[in-house]
N, C-alpha and C positions, 0 to 999 in steps of 0.2 A: 594484601595481595592487589597489585594493579593491572587491571585487565584492560584490553582494547577490543572492541566489537566494531568489525567491519561490516557495515549494510549500507553501501552509498546511495542506492535508489532502487526503485522509484517510490511514489507515494504509497501504493497500496503494500510494495514490498517491506518499506520501513514500518508501517504499521503492524505488518504481520511478524516483524521482530520484537515488538515491543514486550510479548509475553515472556520471549527470552529474556530480555532485560531484567524483567521482573522477577523470574525464576532465578537469575544470578543473584539478586539482592536478597532474595529469602533464603537460599541457599547459603550463600557467605555475606551476611551484614556488613562485615568488615572492609569488603574492596573498594576499591576506586575505580569505578567504571568509566571508561572514556569511550563515546561512541564515534566512529569516523563516518562522514556522510558528505555528500555532495553539497556544494554551497546553496542551491536553491531550497534544499530540504530541510536546512538548518532550523527551522522553527518547528518541524514536526519532532525534533530530538531534544531541543535546547528547553529545559525546563520540567523534562519527563521526571518523576519521583524516584526512577531507579538510576539515573544517569547523574554522574557526578560533574563530567566537562564533556567538551565536544571539540573535535578534530575536524575542520571542513577541508575539502580537496576540490578541484576542478578539472576531473580527469576529461571531459570533452574537450575543453579550452587547452589542455595540455597535448591532446592528441592531435588538434589541428595545427599545433605550432611546437612540435616536440623538440625542436633544437633553438627555439628564440630564447634570447637571454632572459625575459620575463618567467618563461617556463621553467627553466634551470634554476632560477632563484627560488620560485615558489616551492619546486620540489626540495629542493636544500633546505627551504624552513621547515617542510614536513619532516623531513628524517632528524632536523636539529630538535624538534619538538618531541619527535619519539625518542629521541637519544636522553632528553631532559627528563621525560616520563618513566623511562627506564621500566617498561610493562614486564610482568612476570609471563603474561599469556596473552595470545592474540584469539579471538574467534572469528571464523569466517562463514556466516550462514549463506553468503550471496553465491559463492561458488563457480567465480568466473575469474578469466586470467586478470583483469583490472582489479578485482578485489583482493585475489591471492597474491597480486604483486605488492599491493600497499600492505598487505598482512605480512609479508617478508619484509618490506622495508621497516615494519614496526622494530623489528631487532629482538622480538620477544623470543627466550628460549623455547617456548613452546608456543606452537602455532597449528591449531586445529579448525579442521574444515569437516564437511560431511564427505562420506565415501560415495562411491558409484555405487548405485545409480541415482541416489538422493541428490547429489550436486549436479549444478548444470552443465559443466565443462570438464572434462578428463584432466586437460592440462593444469587446470586449477591446482592440482594435486602436487605440482612441484612446489609451491609455495608453503606446504606444510610439513609439519615434522610428525603429525599423527592424524588420523581420521577416525570419525565415529558414524555408525550407521545411523540412519535416520528412523523414523517410527515405523514399527511393524505393526500397528494396531489401527493408524488413521493415516488417511491418504493425505490429508491437509498439509500444506507447507509450515503452517504455524506448529503442527505437532513435531515436523522435521527438526525446524529450527531448536525448539525447546529441548530436544535431545542433546544438544551442545552443553546444557547446564552440567552434564556428567564431567566434563572436563575441570570442573571445580568441586567434584565430589558430591554434586547434587543429584537428586531423583526427578527425572521428568514427571508432571502430575499425569495421574491415571486419566483423567479427562481432558478432551479439548478445551484449551483456554482462550475466551474471547478477548481480542485485543481491546482494553478500554482506554478511549481517547477523552473522558471527561476531564482529564487534567488540563486539557487546552480550554476549556470554556473559561476558565479565570481569566487568562489573556485575551480572550475573543470579547468578552464583556466591556474590555477597555477600548475596543475597536468601534469609532462611532459608526453609528447604522448608515448603511448606503441607501439607494433610492430603489430598494427592493418593493415588490409588490405590499398591498396593506394585509394586515394578519399573516397566517401560516400558510405559504404557498406549498403547492406540490411542485417538486423541482426535479425537472428531467435532464439528464446528462447525455449528451449527444455524443462525445468525444469518447477517445480510448487510445491508449499507446500504440496500437496497431489496428490497421484498418479493418481486418478481419474481427475484430470485437465490437466494431461501432455497428448501432443498431439503425437499419435503414431509415432515412429522414421520413419517408411516407409512413412508415410504421409509427414512428415517434409523434409525427404529426397528428395522425388518427387517433392515439392514444390521449394526446394533448386535448383534442377537440371533443372527444367524449368526457374527460375528466372535467374541463372547465365548465361543461353543462351540470354538474352535479347541483349548485355552482362551485366552483374553488376557483381561487387564483393559480395560474399555472405559470411558472418561470422556467426558461430553458439557460441553464449555466452552463459556462464555457471556460476554457482555460487557453494556454498559447496555441496559437494556430487552429482553434475551434470557431472563432467569432461568425466566420461565414456559414458554417455548418448549422450553427444555433439559429441563425437569423433565418436560414431556410426552413427549418423545423416551424419557426414561429409563423412564419409567413405563410406555410402550406396550412398551418392549424387555423388562422382566421383570428377574428375577435377575441381577446379575453387573454390570449396566450403572449407573452413577452418575454423578449430576451433580457435576462439578468444584466446587471452591470459587471464590469470588470471587477476581479477580485485579488487581492494578495491571499495567500496559505490563510492567515489570520481572518481574513476577511471571508473567506470560504466557509471556514469554520462557523462562524456566526451566521451565514446564510443558511448551511445544512442544519444546524442545530436549531433554527427557528422554524424548519420545515415540517409540514404535515406528513409529507410522504416523498421519499428519493427514490427514482427509477433511473436504473441505467444499466449498461453492459459492464465487463469486467474492466472498471477503471478505477483508479485510486480514490477519487472524491467518493465514489459508491462505499469502498469500505471505509473512509473516515466517516460517512454518514453513520454506516452501521456501528462503528465503535464508539459514537456518540450517543447511543441507545435511541436513534430516530428510526422510525418505520422505514424500512428499506427493501426495495425490490431489486434482485439482481437478475437481469436476463442474459443467459449465457447460450451462446449460438456457435461458437467455435472454441471455447476451452472447457476444462473439465472443472465444473464449479465444487466437486468433491475435494479439488486440489487447490482451488484458486478462490473458492467463493466467500461471499462476506459472513464473518462472524457477529453476533450481536443479539441481544435479547429480543428484538422485533424484525428480524429477518424471514424473507420467503424468497424462494428460487423459482424463476421461470426458465425451464430448459427442456428441450427435446430429446437432449442425451439419454439415452436408455441406460438403467444401473448395470447392466450387463456388458457395457462397451466402454467403460471409461479406464480400463487399465487396471494394473494390479498396484497395490499400497505403495510399492517402490518405485513405480513407473510415473515419470513426469510428462509421458508423451500426450500431446492433444488428441482430443478425441475429433471424428468427421464432423464438419461444420452442419448444423441443423436449424431450421426455421421455427422463430416463435411468433405468431401472430398478434395483431393487436386485439383481437378477442381475448386471447390468453393471458395478456399483458394486462388489460383492464378488468378481467374478472379476479386475477390474483390481487389486483390495487384495491378494488372495492374490498375484499377480504380483510386486507390490512387496515385499510380505513374505518371498517367495523370493528 
């Protein structure tokens, strides 16, 4: 059986789809699983033990220049690759228009996505031949994703599955060490994909200032467009807190894997740290950690969201924003460090 898995982006969402790939492999060891992913995130899929091949796309570039000759050529090559692969089944856990369109382009006779309200966009259903319900036991997106294993006759696991990113460590060990702090630093993550998910600079600076007094090396890591914010945190925190060097995804894996503790909001690198088995503190002020929280063996959550305001198991809707203080973050960080 040839299966296409369409989970294009972003970093945290790709990590949350790893358990689905593993469940597919366990249910059908004979499948050839090809994962379709955006070009920048190819390292987070290539080499995964459950993935046989990777197909990359560039939907952001294509949307900027939809009629350009280069765009038409790249889309034509994608559709040719699907035609050569001849998939029997395409799965779309992402559930948005762009992923559903690519699912349809796959040409698979069976194209399966999640039913509403478990998928994000209603219109995505136009790309599917059938839909499956998400989890009725767990609110987390990982549980919803894994329900798609039923499309190959598999049974979703009864317990919530932690994404396991340890397979990345083999490749990360081949990356030359960067100019990171000595020892095992505490790593702060000031960025996020949406402004509402970002922790205030002043709060992170206070956390850094108090943790560096333990004493402990503290680094502020950053991704595209986050360098200025990281510098502001380090400057406000004062001596002993430094900005981490720029990192590729493989270099980021190495940095996080060597961390004593990682603290961040709802952002991809925080989920990556949790999947590596690193002590991880997720601080949730605007999204529901029960649906999007980090999963791993050494994870804690700081959130002011009360248990009775997080919506139903099948509802993806965000909860009202709440504040988490530096005192609360430091208190939970010290517990994790112990």
